[in-house]
C-alpha positions as CSV (number, residue, x, y, z in Angstrom):
1,M,-58.1,3.6,18.4
2,N,-56.9,6.2,16.1
3,L,-54.6,7.6,18.8
4,Q,-53.1,4.2,19.5
5,L,-52.5,3.7,15.8
6,S,-50.6,7.0,15.5
7,Q,-48.6,6.2,18.6
8,F,-47.7,2.8,17.1
9,R,-46.7,4.4,13.8
10,T,-44.6,7.0,15.7
11,F,-42.9,4.2,17.7
12,T,-42.3,2.0,14.6
13,G,-41.0,5.0,12.7
14,R,-38.5,5.9,15.4
15,L,-37.5,2.3,15.7
16,S,-36.9,1.9,12.0
17,Q,-34.9,5.2,11.9
18,R,-32.7,4.0,14.8
19,L,-32.1,0.6,13.1
20,K,-31.2,2.4,9.8
21,Q,-28.7,4.6,11.7
22,Q,-27.1,1.6,13.4
23,F,-26.9,-0.3,10.1
24,S,-25.3,2.6,8.3
25,A,-22.8,3.1,11.1
26,Q,-21.9,-0.6,10.9
27,V,-21.5,-0.4,7.2
28,Q,-19.2,2.6,7.5
29,H,-17.2,0.9,10.2
30,A,-16.9,-2.2,8.1
31,S,-15.8,-0.3,5.0
32,R,-13.1,1.6,7.0
33,T,-11.9,-1.7,8.5
34,S,-11.8,-3.4,5.1
35,R,-9.8,-0.4,3.6
36,G,-7.3,-0.7,6.5
37,I,-7.0,-4.4,5.9
38,A,-6.5,-3.9,2.2
39,A,-3.9,-1.3,2.8
40,N,-2.1,-3.6,5.2
41,H,-2.1,-6.4,2.6
42,V,-0.8,-4.1,0.0
43,G,2.0,-3.0,2.3
44,V,2.9,-6.6,3.0
45,E,3.1,-7.4,-0.7
46,V,5.3,-4.4,-1.3
47,K,7.6,-5.4,1.6
48,R,7.9,-9.0,0.3
49,S,8.8,-7.9,-3.2
50,L,11.5,-5.5,-1.8
51,G,12.8,-8.2,0.5
52,D,13.1,-10.6,-2.5
53,S,15.0,-8.1,-4.5
54,M,17.4,-7.2,-1.7
55,R,18.5,-10.5,-0.2
56,V,21.0,-10.5,2.6
57,P,24.4,-11.7,1.2
58,S,26.0,-14.6,2.9
59,S,29.3,-14.3,4.6
60,V,30.8,-16.4,1.8
61,Q,29.6,-14.0,-0.8
62,I,31.1,-11.1,1.1
63,A,34.4,-13.0,1.4
64,L,34.4,-13.6,-2.3
65,M,33.7,-9.9,-2.9
66,Q,36.8,-9.1,-0.8
67,R,38.9,-11.6,-2.6
68,M,37.8,-10.3,-6.0
69,G,38.8,-6.8,-4.9
70,V,35.4,-5.2,-4.6
71,T,35.6,-2.1,-2.6
72,G,33.6,1.0,-1.8
73,R,29.8,1.2,-1.8
74,P,28.9,-2.3,-3.0
75,L,31.0,-3.9,-0.3
76,M,29.8,-1.5,2.4
77,D,26.1,-2.1,1.5
78,A,26.6,-5.9,1.6
79,C,28.3,-5.7,5.0
80,K,25.6,-3.4,6.3
81,R,22.8,-5.8,5.2
82,R,24.7,-8.6,6.9
83,S,25.5,-6.5,10.0
84,I,29.3,-7.0,9.6
85,S,31.8,-4.3,10.2
86,I,35.1,-4.2,8.3
């Protein structure tokens, strides 16, 4: 009976060790995945804030800039964002 008990303890010890390894691997995978998701969300928030600050000017705004005599870099940047060539 003692031999069967030691075999049982060995088996349960190996089984519990294997389960712990699987659990720790799942935890590591989940933490890597959550970091990736958090990084993606941070990137999206940054992109949104940049997009809000640099709106694409309308063609009417570009026409007004030309009528007001705006030349050089500001006009070229506005046209570039609107994909208009002058």
